[in-house]
N, C-alpha and C positions, 0 to 999 in steps of 0.2 A: 682574192680573199684568203686569209689564213684560217685553217681549221684547227680546233683543239679536240680533245678526246671526249667532249660532252657537247652535243649539238645545241643545248640551251645556253651554253656559256658565251655565245657570241651574239650580240644584238644585230639586227638587220641593217641598222644605219650607223653613222659615225658615233663615237663615244659621246654620251650625254645628250644626243638628239633623239627625237621621235619618242620621248617618254621613257627611254631606257637609261638606267644609271650608268655612269662612266665605268669603263674597265680600268683596273689598276694593276700594277706590276708588284708582286710580293717579294720576289727575290730571283737571284740567278745562281744556278748550280753548274759547276764546270767539272767535266770528267776527262778532258784532254789536257793539252799543254797551254791553252789560252786562259787568260784570267777571266773572272766573272764579268768584268766590265766589257771585255772583248766579246764574250758570248752574248751579252746584251746588245752590243753594237751589231753583231751579225743578225740577231733576232729583229733588229730595227731596219734591216736591209729592205727598202721599199721605195718606190718613186716618191718624190717630195710632195706630190699632190694626191697621194693615196687617201681614200676616204674610209679605208678599212679600220674599224675600231681598235683592233689589236696593234696594227702599225702605229696608230696615233698614241696608244697607251705606252708602248715600248719606247718610241721616240721621245715622248715626254719624260719618261723615267730616266732615260739616258742623259738628256739635257740637264735634268735636275741633279743627277748624281755625279756625272762626269762630263761637264761641259767642255773639257779639254779633248774628249774623244769625239771625232766627227761621225755623223751617221754615214754609212757607206754610200758611195755614189752608185745609184741604180737608175737606169732610164726606163721609161714605160715599155720599151721593146725588150727589156732584159728580164721581164717577169712573166712566168707562166703560172697563173693563179691555181689554187686548189679547186677541187670539185667534190661533190658527194661521192663520186666513184674513186677519186684519188685524194686522200685526206692530207696532202702536203702541197706546199707551193715551192716553186723553184725560182731563184733569182741569181743574176750574174752581177758580181761586184768587181770593181777594178781598183787595184792598188790598195788593198786592205792592209792596214798596219798590223803586222803579226808580232810586233815587239822587237826590241833590239835593233831598230833601224831597218828591219826586213819588211818588205811589202809583197803582196801576192794577189793575183787575180783568182777569184774563187767562185764556185757555184755553191749556193747556199740552199739547203733543204730546211724548211720549217713546217712543223705540223704535228699531228697526233702521234703518240708514242709508238704504237705498234706499226703504223704506216711507215714512219721514218726508220725504225729498227729493221724493217724488212729490206731496206735499201742499203744498209750499212753492215759491213763485216766487222765484228768485234768479238772479244772473248766472252765466254759464258759468265765468268766472274764479273766482268764489267757490266754486262746486261743485268745480272742479279742485283748489283749495287744500285744501278740506275733505276730499275723497276721498284726497288724498295724505297728509294728517295721519292720517286714519283707517287707511289702509293701513299706515303706519309703526307705529302702535300695535298693529295686528293682528299684525304680524310679531314684535312684542315680547311677544305673549301677552295683550294687553288687548283687550277688546271695547267699541267705542264705543256709548254710549247717547245718541242724538241728542236735542236739545231744541229745540223751536220754539214760538213763542207767537203768539197773536192777541189783540188788545184786545177787550174786551166793552163795547159802547156802550149808549146808552139803549135800553130795551126788550129788553135781552139780545141785541142784534144783534152777531154775532161778525164782526170784520174779517178782513183777510188775514193769513195766517200768515207770520211772519218767523223765519228761522233764527237761533238764538242761539249754538249750539256743541254740544259734547258732553262727557260725563263718561266716563272709561274705567273699566271694571269688570273685575276678574280674580278668580281663585280662589287662596287661600293667603295667605301673610304679606304685610304691607304692603311695597311696594317704593319708598317715597319719600313725602315730604310734599307736599301740593298747594301749600300757600302758606307753609310754614315756620312756622306758628303765628301767633297774633295778636301783633303788635308794631307799632312805628311805621314800620318800613321793610320793604320787600319786594324780594327779588331777582327780576328779570325777565330771562329768557333772550331775547336779541334777535338775535344773529348766529350763524348756523349754522357748523358745523365746516368745511364746504366753502368758505364765504365767507371765513372767517378764513385758511384755507390759501391761497386765491387771493390774499388781501390781502398776506400776507407773501412769497409767491412773486413777486408783482408787485414788491414792494420790492426783492427780490434781483435780479430780472431788469432792472428799470429802472436800478438802480445799476450793474450789469454793462454794460448797453448804453451808459450815459452815459460811464463810464470808458474803455471800449474805443473808443467813437465819438469821444471827444475826442482820443484818441491817433491815430486814423485821420485826424482833421481836422488835427491839429498834432502829428506824430510826434516823440516824444522820442528814439526809436532810429532813427538814420539811418545809412546805409552810408557809411563813411569810409575806404575802402580806401586812398585816396591819403595818409592820415595813419597808415597802418599798423594800422587797427582794422577789425574785422569784426563786424557785428551778427547775421549768420546769418539765420535765418528768423523772427526775433522778431515783425516786423510781420505775417507770414503767420499766426502763431499768434493774434495779437491780432484779426486779421480773422476767423479761424475761430471764435473765442469770440464775437465780435460777431454773426456770422451764426447760430451755434447758439442764442444767447440770443434772437435775433429770431424764429426759428422757434418756440421755446418760448413766446414772448410771444403769438404768433398762436394757439397752442393754448389758452393761458389765456383769451384773448379769446373764442374759440369756445365754451369751457366756460361762460363767463359768459352768452353769448347763449342757450345751451341751458338753463341754469338759470333764465333769465328766463321761460321757457315751461313748465318742468317742476318748479320748486322748490315744496315744500310751505310755504315761508315767504313770507307776503304781502309782506314787506319786500324781497324779492328779485325779485318778479314784474315783468313789463314795465310795468304801469301806473305804477309809482313813478318811471319815467324822466322823466315830465312831471308835476310836482306841482301845477301851477296849473290846477285843474279847475273852480274856482268863485271867486266874488268874495272869499269869506272867505280863500281860499288866498293871493290877492294881498295882502289886508290883513295877513295873518300874515307874508308875505314882507317887507313894509315894516317891521313891528315887529321882526322878526329883524335886519334891516339896522340899524335904529336902536339895537338892543341891542349889536350888534357895534361900533358907532361911539360907544358909551358915552352915547348920548342917552337911552335907556330903561334902567331898572334891571333889568327882567325882560322875557323874551320868551315867546311861546307855547311850551308844553311839547310836545315830540315824543318818542315812544319810538324811532322810527327816525331818518331824516334829516329835518331841517326843510327848508322850500322852498329856502332859499339854498344849503344843503349839497347837496341833490339836484340843483339846477340846475348847481352847480359840478361835481358828479360826472358828470352827463350831458354837460356840455361837455368834461370831461376824456376821457370815452370817445370822443367825436367827434374830439378832438385826437389821441388815441392812434391812432385808426383812420387819420387822415391821415398820421401819422408812419409807421405800418406801410406805407401805400401808397407814400410817397416813398422809404422805405428799400428796399422791394422793387423799385421802379422803377430805383434805382441798382444793386441786386444783379443785376437782369436784363440789364444792359449786357454782362455777360460771357457771355451765352447767347443772343445775337441770332440764331443759327441755328435756335433753337427758337421756333415761332410763339407759344407761350404767354408766354414771357418777353419776346419782342419786343412783344407786346401790353401786358404789364405795364409795360414801359419807355416807353410812349407819352408820359408827361409829360416825359421827358428829350428825346424827339424834338421835342416842341412848344416847350418853354421853354429847352432847353439844359441840359447837365449842371451847369455852375457854379451856375445859379439854383436848380435842384432841391436841390443840396447845401447851398446857403445856407439854403433854406427848411427842410430837414431839421435843420440845426444850430439854427436859431432855435426850432423847436418843442421841441428838447431843453431849451433854456434856459427856455422857457415852462413845460414840465412841472416843472422844478425850482423855478420860482417858485411853482407850485401846491403842491409838496411842502413848501416852507418855510412858506407860509401855512397849510397843513393841519396841520403839527406845532404851530405857534404857537396856532392856534384850538383844537386838541384839548387842549393843556395849559391854555389859558385857561379853557375850558369846564369841565374837570375841577377846576380850582382854585376856580372860583366856585360850581359846582353840587354838587360833592362826590358825584357819582353813579357814579364808577368807569368813566367813558367810555373812558379809555385802556386800562385793563386788560380792558375788554369785548372788545377785539380779540384778546385772548389766551384769556380764559375764556368769552367769549360773553354775559355778563350784566351788567346795570347795577342799581344800587340806587335805588329811588324810594320816596317816602313813601306809605304806604297812604292811599287816598282821593284821590291825585293823579289828574287827568283829562287824559291826553295828547290832543292833537288827532287823532292817527292810531291810537288804540287805546282799548279800554275803560278804565274806572276801574281803578286799580291796587289789587289785593287784593280 
């Protein structure tokens, strides 16, 4: 029998029997190199005559979603079931399809989150992302069934266990398809609601700051009392809007920093800020640059940001941080009796107000150069790749061909 992290989540008998509602599979989450379909196949690793309701539910979901993927071959003697003292089961699979024509004999652990994590060596960052996703599914009423695997070598020597992901199990009617059925394309959720909200709020704030900042730099509304005209407090209101948008921009920046350490989405965590972690990343960066320069027809496929995009965004974050610093240095000039604002205005004391204002204005134009390039490249990529990249910043998902292998994610489908 397979256990989950809630003892009441598993009926005592087969699914749908003995008065219990049937178990259903809500989704598959992968954290390794295997696709979500492969994680589900591993979760279905059980003898063909198993009466366990979890085995039945996962096998049924796999047959419905991916009938082309066989349930792993497991004999009754290849299973060591879970128990109240050990909340995971162990199964031996033979010739499991790892993708790309590669097969492997594996030992599969399936069970409760903390019990499986105790048997697996993984990074703190991976654990944090996994636990946040598991907690999110728990709040929605789903119970994560964790899956980890270890290779079986010559002489039946079992290697170290690697975390592969989890399948969510629930009671009652199906609440959504895992993969949308077998077809040539698969929709993959990439960007979270919080990131999309931050993105469009950033657009509005930067536009507001740029327009009001340009008017502060070169006012269109000037006092012309000697000509019989009065502008009133128009520039005062423009400055008020500019300062209000600036403080809102700081709040957006702080929320992005917090999400870098707390988000359950690995594409938003702090390690992505520097994408060049190994030699292959540098080679991929070169290929992406050649693709953008029309030297190469294709570039390495990334589900999130490719190295060039991520370096550009990391650079933009740094540029925006400097822009905030110079802006508040100028704002603090009006509050020099306060030690905090006097300290913030130190650049103005060192380099002079005109130079800081000039630097502040130059950064504004540099940000708009980025915006123009960003819009062009987004439209170009969507036109060439047809994956819905632009709409993904509205609905959160892109369309990729099944079997595609992104550099930064498991095989699609």
